[in-house]
N, C-alpha and C positions, 0 to 999 in steps of 0.2 A: 770558907769552905762551903761548896755547894751541896745541898741536900738532894739525894736521889728521890725522885717522886715515883711512887709505885701506883700503878693503876688500881683503882678500887674495883673489886669484883662486882659485877652487875648481873642481875637476872636476865638482862637484855644483851647477853653475849652475842656478838655479831656472827661468829662462826657457828655457834649452836643455832642461831636464828636462821641462818642460811640453810643449814642441814634440815631444820624443821620445815622451812618453806619448800625446799626441794621435794621432801617426802610428801607434803600435803599436796603440792602441785601434781606429782606423779599419780597419787591416789585420785585426785580430782579428774585428771585426764582419763584415767582408766574408767571411772564412773561415767563420764560423758560419752566415751566411745561405746561402752556397754549399752547405755541407754539409747544411743543412736542406732545401734545394731538391732535392738529390740523393736524400735519404732519402724525400722526398715522392713523387718520381717512382718510386722503388722500391716504395713503399707502394701507389701507384696501379696499377702493373703486378701486384703481388701480389694486389690486390683483383680485378682482371680475371681473374686465374688462378683465384682462389677461386670467383668467380661462374660461370666456365665449368665447373669440376669439380662444383659443386653442381647446376648445370643438367644435367650429364651423369648424375649419380646420380639426379636427380629423374626424368629421362626413362626411365632403365632400370627404375625401380620403378613407372612409371605404367601403369595398366591400359589407357589409351587408346593405348599405343604397342606393343601386342603384334603388331599387323599391319604394323609398320614395320621396314624393314631399315636399321639405323643404321650409320654409319661416323664415328667421332670422330677428328679429325686433330690435336687439340691446337692449339698455336701454329702457324698456317699462313697461307695467303693465298687470294685469290679464284680465281686461275688453277689452283692445285693442287686446290682443292675442286671446281671445275667439271670438271676432267679426271677426278678420282676418281669423280664422280657419273656421268659418261657412260661410263666404262670398266667399272665394276662392273655385272655382270648382276643382274637381280632373281631372287630365289628363286621357286620355283613357287607358293608360297602368299602371299607378300607383294607387294602391288602399289604400295607407296609406298617409295621410296628416299630416304634423308635423309643428307646429309653435313654435319657440324657442325665448326666451328673457332672460334678467337678470335684477335685480334691486339692491337696496342698501343692501339687506339682503341675496340674493341667487345668486350663480354663474350661474345657469341655471334652467329655468322652461320650461317644454315641454307640449304643448297642442297637443294631438294626436287624430286623428279620423281614426280608423282602420275599413275599410269596408271589410277587408279580414278575414281569419280565425286567430285563436290564433297563434302569431308568435313572434320571437325574433327581437328586434330593438336595434341597436347600439346607445347609448346615451353618448358616451364619455368614462367615467370611467367604466361604467357598460353596459352590454348587457342585456336588460330587456325584459321579456316575457310580451307582451302587449295583453290584451283581445280585442275582437271585440267591436266597439263602441267608445264613447268619454271617454278620461281619461286625467288626469293632473298629471304629474310626476315632483316633485320639488326636487332639490338637495340643500343641505346646505353645508357650508364650512367645517363643522366638520363631514363629512362622514355619513350624515343621508339622506335617500331618503324617500320621501312621495308620495304615490299614492292615488289619489282621483278619484273615478268613481262611478256613480249612488248614490252620496251623502255619500259614505262610504270612510273613510280615513284609510290608513294603513301606519305606520311609522316604518322604520327599520334602524338599524345601520350596515353599511357594512365595517367599518374601522377596522384596525388591528394594532393600535399603542400600545406602551408600557403602555400607560395610559388609554387603552380602558375600563377597569372596572370602573375607576373614571368617564369617559365620560358617561357611561351608568347610573351610580348612579345620577350624576348631571342632566342629561337630563330628567330622570324620575321625579326628583323634580319639573322641569318646565313643566311637563305634557306630555312628550314624552315617551310613553310606547314602549321601544325598544325591549322588549321581547315578543311582540305580536305574533310573529310567533310560539312561543312555546304554545300559548293558542288557536290559530286559524289555520285552514288549509288554510285560505285565505291570505296567506302571499305573499310577492312580490318575484317572481322567477327571479333571476338575476345571471349573471356571472361577476365576477370582472376581468377586462382586465389586462393582465400583462403589467407592466410598460416598460419592454424591447421591447414589440411588438408595443407599441404606437408610433405614429410618432410625435405628437405635445403635448400631455398631459405632457410628461416629461420635456418640455421646462420650465414650471413654477418652477421645482426643480432646473434647471440650474440657474434661476434668484435668487431663494432663497439662493443659495450657493455662487455664484461668485460675484454678485453685492455687498452684504455686505462685503465679503472678500476684494474686491478692496477698498471699502470706509474705512474699518478699517485700512488696511495697509497704505493707503494714508494719513489718518489723524494722524496715529501713527508717521509717519515720519515728518509730518508737525508740530505737536504739541509735545506730550509727550507719553511715553509708557503706561501711565495710560489708554489710549484708548484701550489697550489690554483687559480690563475688558469686553468690548463688545463681545469678543469671547465666552462668556457664551451663547450668542445667539444660537450658533450651538448645544449646549447641549440641549437647550429647543426644538429646531427643531427636533432633533432625538427622543426626548421623546413624543412630541405632535403629530408628523406625523407618518405615516407608515414607519417603520425603513428601509424596503427594498426600498421603493420609494424615501425616503430622501437620501439614499446612492447611489442607482443605477442611479437615475435621473442625478446627476452631473457627475458620473464617468463611465457611460456606454461606452462612447467613449474610455476611457482608458482601460477598461476591454476588449473591442473588439480589441484594438491595441495590447494588451499583449496576446490575445487569451485565456482569462480566463473566464470560465463559471460563471455566476452570481448566484452561489448556496447560500443556507442559511448560510453555514460556511463562505464563502467569505464575505457576507454581515455583519455577526456578527463580524468577525475579523476586517474588514475594518472600520465599524462604531465605534467599541470600541477603535480602535487605534486613530481615529480622535477625539473622545470624550476625550481621555487621553491627546492628544496634546493641544486641545482647553482648557481643564481644567488647565493644567500647565501654558499655556500662559495667561489665565484669572487671575490666582493667581499672576503671575508676574506683571500684570497690577495693582492688588491691592497693591502690595508692592511699586509701583511707584505713588500711589495716591497723595502723597504730592508734587510731581514734576509737577503737572498740571500747564500749562502755561496760557491757556485761560479757566478760570473756567466755565464761562457760556456756552461756546460752547462745551467743552469736557464733562462736566457733562450732558448737554442736549443730546448730541449724544449718550453717554453711556445709559442714561435712555431710549432714543428712541429705541436703539437696543435691550435692555433687554425686552421691552414691545412689540416689533414688532411681535414675534412669536405668541403671544396671539391674537393680532389684526388680523393677517392674517389667523388664524386658526378658530376663532369663529366669 
């Protein structure tokens, strides 16, 4: 007669262990996602700060700004800027007073008091035609400029990215009538400054390109080739930002060294070649997904890099 064998109870019960592992994994994922979002918000604010300071340096070095009395407030607000503009007296020689600041949503806001005639004023990315009197010109990260004077607001999109049509459609859903210049003669007159001629504006594109490249290569050697998935970051950048600025900004030094003119053909060929390299490398990272060594860190870093272009663009 065969004896029935009963399983000995164990503290390592598989069913219980699976339930425990699932709960731990869910909690760990939640923590990683929360940490990534916090880092993205920090990166977005750091990007706003960088843009503000690059604009500040650009204006101080501009030949068009010699007749302007500047006051840079840094991180501030509308009320403080308006108060500063009205309190500060003009110098005897300068007829244009300008107060500039940035906040958590705008890389640059300009309060301008023009006691002179209609004139062009250098505002970093754009040279804007400023009317006599008080006006407020606000820049957004996604290449939108807003001018407010005498209670009237005019909003225009001056960007030229590959996704510009989508930007226009989405912006209009949120109430930004970007085609107002087609309906009214009172549009904003401006000139978009060439990235090649800027002294400091292009620095932000150097940061966008080389800092992530250094981190991706460093972590790929430290952990696994799955990190290469983060190279899709560059494809997003080339689509979300102005293609010429995104390419010329990081490689202007190389083009100057090789004595190559930054023509449209050079930009297209160079950007497409880089996109192809990053696409192939990103796919290589996908094939190495199972070789991840530190799941929490590597997955978190890849998620951070894939979302970063969106956070620094909008």
